[in-house]
VEXBAZA-746743 format. One line per 4 residues: their letters; for each residue x, y, z of C-alpha. Coordinates in nm, 4 decimals. Example, Ala and Ser with C-alpha at 12.3 -4.5 7.8 and 13.67 -1.06 7.14 Angstrom:
BEGIN
AS> 1.2300 -0.4500 0.7800 | 1.3670 -0.1060 0.7140 .
This chain:
BEGIN
MLPT> 3.2943 5.1350 27.5703 | 3.2612 4.7902 27.6079 | 2.9830 4.6731 27.8186 | 3.0861 4.4735 28.1657 .
PAAS> 3.0909 4.0863 28.1296 | 2.8209 3.9049 28.2882 | 2.9729 3.6011 28.3108 | 3.3364 3.4557 28.2358 .
LVAV> 3.5583 3.5389 27.9459 | 3.7157 3.1877 27.9783 | 3.5157 2.9917 27.7457 | 3.4279 3.2302 27.4807 .
FTRH> 3.8066 3.2980 27.4410 | 3.9177 2.8564 27.4758 | 3.6423 2.8274 27.2170 | 3.7798 3.0336 26.9437 .
LPEG> 4.1383 2.9454 27.0076 | 4.3250 2.7836 26.6683 | 4.3605 2.4635 26.6453 | 4.7287 2.3832 26.8232 .
VAPT> 4.6829 2.6098 27.0513 | 4.5384 2.5555 27.4568 | 4.5505 2.7513 27.7572 | 4.7502 2.4686 27.9317 .
GPSS> 4.9701 2.6489 28.1385 | 4.8163 2.9590 28.3278 | 4.4767 2.8795 28.5504 | 4.1535 2.9737 28.4691 .
DWLE> 4.1058 3.2768 28.7092 | 4.4832 3.3910 28.5995 | 4.3450 3.3999 28.2638 | 4.0072 3.5772 28.3344 .
ARLQ> 4.2104 3.8061 28.4757 | 4.4234 3.8772 28.2246 | 4.1712 3.9185 27.9301 | 3.9555 4.1148 28.1622 .
ARVS> 4.2764 4.3687 28.1826 | 4.3857 4.3281 27.8167 | 3.9967 4.4243 27.7218 | 3.9973 4.7206 27.9703 .
EAAA> 4.3737 4.8025 27.8060 | 4.2148 4.8265 27.4447 | 3.9446 5.0322 27.5672 | 4.2188 5.2559 27.7274 .
AWPE> 4.3431 5.3442 27.4021 | 4.0235 5.4614 27.2635 | 3.8279 5.6322 27.5091 | 3.6571 5.8596 27.3113 .
LELE> 3.4690 5.5775 27.1439 | 3.0870 5.4966 27.1874 | 3.0953 5.1311 27.0881 | 2.8141 4.8979 27.1241 .
LSLE> 2.9954 4.5804 27.0192 | 2.9897 4.3008 27.2131 | 3.2881 4.1988 27.4988 | 3.2763 3.8124 27.4040 .
DFVA> 3.3041 3.8748 27.0344 | 3.5661 4.1274 27.1115 | 3.7396 3.8467 27.3305 | 3.7159 3.6084 27.0278 .
FMAE> 3.8244 3.8063 26.8023 | 4.1049 3.8155 27.0316 | 4.1227 3.4390 27.0373 | 4.1641 3.3563 26.6796 .
RLLP> 4.4565 3.5883 26.6256 | 4.6883 3.3454 26.8676 | 4.9812 3.1814 26.6994 | 4.9706 2.8616 26.7359 .
GAPV> 5.2394 2.6865 26.9031 | 5.2721 2.9239 27.1284 | 5.1765 2.9417 27.4755 | 4.8348 3.1033 27.4907 .
EQGL> 5.0234 3.3443 27.8212 | 5.2397 3.4456 27.5139 | 5.0127 3.5063 27.2726 | 4.7754 3.7381 27.4464 .
EALH> 5.0581 3.9603 27.6229 | 5.1518 3.9717 27.2259 | 4.8792 4.1152 27.0765 | 4.8244 4.5081 27.0086 .
VGDL> 4.4950 4.5114 27.2012 | 4.4816 4.8665 27.1055 | 4.4977 4.8141 26.7405 | 4.2975 4.4981 26.7262 .
LLAF> 3.9769 4.6732 26.9270 | 3.9896 4.9560 26.6353 | 4.0164 4.6540 26.3662 | 3.7327 4.4567 26.4898 .
ACSR> 3.4932 4.8095 26.5504 | 3.6229 4.8845 26.1620 | 3.5327 4.5615 26.0411 | 3.1633 4.5994 26.1899 .
KEPL> 3.1837 4.9865 26.0295 | 3.0824 5.1816 26.3343 | 3.1557 5.5470 26.2097 | 3.4272 5.6900 26.4712 .
ALRH> 3.5835 5.3955 26.3910 | 3.6054 5.4341 26.0370 | 3.7352 5.7794 26.0927 | 4.0027 5.7111 26.3681 .
FDEQ> 4.1671 5.5026 26.1136 | 4.1816 5.7285 25.8456 | 4.2910 6.0472 26.0932 | 4.5642 5.8026 26.2388 .
VLAR> 4.6309 5.5207 26.0476 | 4.5492 5.5686 25.7073 | 4.7245 5.8975 25.6721 | 5.0588 5.8029 25.8244 .
AVRA> 5.0692 5.4652 25.6106 | 4.9978 5.6502 25.2568 | 5.2540 5.8493 25.3394 | 5.5432 5.5716 25.2900 .
AERM> 5.3746 5.5881 24.9072 | 5.5189 5.9213 24.8368 | 5.8402 5.8695 24.7366 | 5.6586 5.6433 24.4101 .
DPSP> 5.4219 5.9322 24.3104 | 5.4401 6.3020 24.5672 | 5.0606 6.3692 24.3785 | 4.7976 6.4353 24.6356 .
AFRE> 4.5658 6.2224 24.3510 | 4.7647 5.9750 24.3490 | 4.7718 5.9271 24.7984 | 4.4081 5.9350 24.7530 .
ELAQ> 4.3263 5.7055 24.4942 | 4.5461 5.4874 24.6796 | 4.3546 5.5774 24.9787 | 4.0160 5.4849 24.8192 .
QLRQ> 4.1064 5.1385 24.6899 | 4.2168 5.0513 25.0494 | 3.9727 5.1354 25.2028 | 3.7179 4.9316 24.9976 .
KLFV> 3.9831 4.6285 24.9824 | 3.9861 4.6457 25.3450 | 3.5863 4.7280 25.4806 | 3.3701 4.6250 25.2243 .
GDAP> 3.2069 4.2697 25.1395 | 3.1140 4.0073 25.3487 | 3.4586 3.9055 25.4519 | 3.6190 4.2277 25.4693 .
RILD> 4.0048 4.2353 25.4550 | 4.0471 4.3973 25.7912 | 3.9620 4.0939 25.9749 | 4.2965 3.9547 25.8133 .
YSGR> 4.5117 4.1750 26.0670 | 4.6786 3.9363 26.2658 | 4.7344 4.2210 26.6016 | 5.0591 4.0385 26.6240 .
GPLV> 5.2428 4.4032 26.4965 | 5.1198 4.7537 26.4842 | 4.8465 4.8253 26.2805 | 5.0159 5.1306 26.0984 .
GWVR> 5.2543 4.8832 26.0225 | 5.0647 4.6065 25.8189 | 4.8364 4.9012 25.6628 | 5.2019 5.0487 25.5363 .
AAVI> 5.2230 4.7109 25.3674 | 4.9726 4.7300 25.1818 | 4.9591 5.0581 25.0846 | 5.3381 5.0117 24.9008 .
RDAL> 5.2088 4.6973 24.7707 | 4.9094 4.8702 24.6193 | 5.1308 5.1700 24.5304 | 5.3316 4.9267 24.3372 .
NLRG> 5.0427 4.7879 24.1321 | 4.8560 5.1218 24.0833 | 5.2215 5.2388 23.8846 | 5.2519 4.9191 23.7536 .
ATRQ> 4.9200 4.9751 23.5584 | 4.9379 5.3400 23.5092 | 5.3152 5.2070 23.2877 | 5.1190 4.8933 23.1724 .
DEGD> 5.3898 4.6511 23.3171 | 5.3291 4.2926 23.4490 | 5.1921 4.2415 23.7833 | 5.5456 4.0495 23.8644 .
DALL> 5.7532 4.3463 23.8082 | 5.6242 4.4403 24.1602 | 5.8478 4.1640 24.3075 | 6.1531 4.4373 24.1918 .
DLPS> 6.0403 4.7330 24.3305 | 6.3303 4.8956 24.1551 | 6.1899 5.2188 23.8939 | 6.2910 5.2264 23.5337 .
DRAD> 6.6274 5.3939 23.6194 | 6.7294 5.6404 23.2858 | 7.0633 5.6968 23.5160 | 7.1408 5.2585 23.4706 .
PELD> 7.0272 5.2108 23.1593 | 7.1642 4.8442 23.1720 | 7.0166 4.7945 23.5467 | 6.6738 4.9180 23.3713 .
YLRR> 6.7381 4.6911 23.0685 | 6.8093 4.3760 23.3247 | 6.4919 4.4352 23.5145 | 6.2374 4.4173 23.2289 .
RHQR> 6.4289 4.1195 23.0691 | 6.4328 3.8777 23.3141 | 6.1357 3.9926 23.5708 | 5.9401 3.6759 23.5123 .
EFAE> 6.2590 3.4322 23.5691 | 6.3411 3.6880 23.8841 | 5.9539 3.5901 24.0386 | 5.9262 3.2704 23.9642 .
CFRA> 6.3124 3.1821 24.1340 | 6.2046 3.4101 24.4609 | 5.8687 3.2650 24.5152 | 6.0740 2.8953 24.4769 .
ALEA> 6.3196 3.0209 24.7144 | 6.0611 3.1064 24.9558 | 5.8456 2.7801 24.9400 | 6.1606 2.5875 25.0429 .
LDPQ> 6.2876 2.7620 25.3442 | 6.2576 2.5770 25.6362 | 5.9258 2.6023 25.7757 | 5.9917 2.8128 26.0969 .
DKTL> 6.1777 3.0454 25.9043 | 5.9326 3.1324 25.6490 | 5.7079 3.1546 25.9711 | 5.9528 3.3904 26.1138 .
LRLH> 5.9393 3.6146 25.7903 | 5.6168 3.5981 25.7445 | 5.5984 3.7472 26.0851 | 5.8423 4.0176 26.1029 .
FADG> 5.7824 4.1759 25.7316 | 5.4378 4.1070 25.6384 | 5.3106 4.1055 26.0136 | 5.5328 4.3938 26.0765 .
VGVE> 5.6002 4.2252 26.4346 | 5.9593 4.3195 26.5942 | 6.2824 4.1677 26.6707 | 6.2036 4.2250 27.0233 .
QLAR> 5.8731 4.1165 27.0051 | 5.9666 3.8136 26.8313 | 6.2656 3.7643 27.0603 | 6.0393 3.7210 27.3566 .
HYQV> 5.7674 3.4574 27.1334 | 6.0480 3.2473 27.0763 | 6.1730 3.2414 27.4233 | 6.5463 3.3256 27.2414 .
HRAT> 6.7773 3.6671 27.2807 | 6.7180 3.9529 27.0391 | 7.0297 3.9143 26.9036 | 6.9661 3.5459 26.8433 .
LSRR> 6.6603 3.6398 26.6370 | 6.8310 3.8782 26.4251 | 7.1174 3.5992 26.3629 | 6.7833 3.3785 26.2579 .
LGNA> 6.6059 3.6719 26.0334 | 6.8847 3.7366 25.8798 | 7.0369 3.3857 25.7924 | 6.6694 3.3158 25.6669 .
REAM> 6.7051 3.6620 25.4441 | 7.0378 3.5167 25.2913 | 6.8855 3.1756 25.1838 | 6.6421 3.3195 25.0366 .
VKHT> 6.8811 3.5508 24.8006 | 7.1272 3.2309 24.7701 | 6.8406 2.9855 24.6443 | 6.6937 3.2292 24.4562 .
LRLL> 7.0755 3.2935 24.2425 | 7.0972 2.9129 24.2161 | 6.7695 2.8429 24.0151 | 6.8411 3.1587 23.8115 .
KERY> 7.1948 3.0184 23.7572 | 7.0409 2.6531 23.6594 | 6.7252 2.7512 23.4791 | 6.8388 3.0630 23.2908 .
KLTP> 7.2058 2.9921 23.2211 | 7.2851 3.3965 23.3033 | 7.5913 3.4847 23.2427 | 7.8184 3.6252 23.5455 .
DELQ> 7.7560 4.0076 23.4965 | 7.3860 3.9440 23.4717 | 7.4446 3.7377 23.7779 | 7.6135 4.0274 23.9593 .
SIIR> 7.3416 4.2771 23.8662 | 7.0992 4.0383 23.9982 | 7.2418 4.0090 24.3092 | 7.2237 4.4152 24.2981 .
LLRS> 6.8851 4.4132 24.2024 | 6.7742 4.1454 24.4624 | 6.9324 4.2559 24.7379 | 6.7584 4.6640 24.6924 .
NLEL> 6.4410 4.6615 24.9597 | 6.4808 4.2760 25.0106 | 6.1977 4.3022 25.2854 | 5.9345 4.4513 25.0814 .
RISQ> 5.9949 4.1725 24.8430 | 5.9267 3.9525 25.0525 | 5.5919 4.1440 25.2497 | 5.4505 4.1326 24.9060 .
LFQK> 5.4961 3.7650 24.8359 | 5.3445 3.6778 25.1655 | 5.0675 3.9361 25.0570 | 4.9502 3.7971 24.7660 .
């Protein structure tokens, strides 16, 4: 369990807030109470963990993951503190935390790749590759977890990305092929030909379409598709109705599709039939492709 604090946590918390985040709304007493409550909630999520972790370091870990531009009280309440504590403990290479990650997070996330290759060997290779990326080195990638969405969703996105890369390496495909996320479909050789012929052009225009988005829409897509933050949570964060938030997401996605198609048409003079087929390719697993762009 985390040790009992000897002094106020507010100073630690505010010292590690990202630029653009300031606890101007809540009083120090309120913030101290909420920090204590959120820490207790995190510890309760993993009651069997006997961790020798610094409470101050964990509070700093939480503070660093608040979203700039948001009220601090909303940002603090939005954090998945149980998942953050597990990620924090794993970053410190606590053996029991790493075991819990394997059993309760990684095992669930790896199942998302079964449709690509159901073999146990493929899943184990994926799991081992992800362990290396997340936990090995001076700056392990687990530190990139924002806590603004479920840990298993964040890991699942990484699993799918690595699975596409492994599959692509096996087939000696180009890396940009992952952005189309389409298997070689012998039942539709015309689509498969189009996918291979235009994969680089597609990837280039898709990235350009993302960069052309309004910055707020781009942030919204990143939070939802890369960080796994749900619509309800995003609606609370932006203080809008759920339906309004859903429309914003849908409009941002549609803007990317239209911009990508416009760029393809302008730059590569595709035929109408080719453009119609590209629309079919583009709309297939669009969310995964957006997630992949943010993970690069």
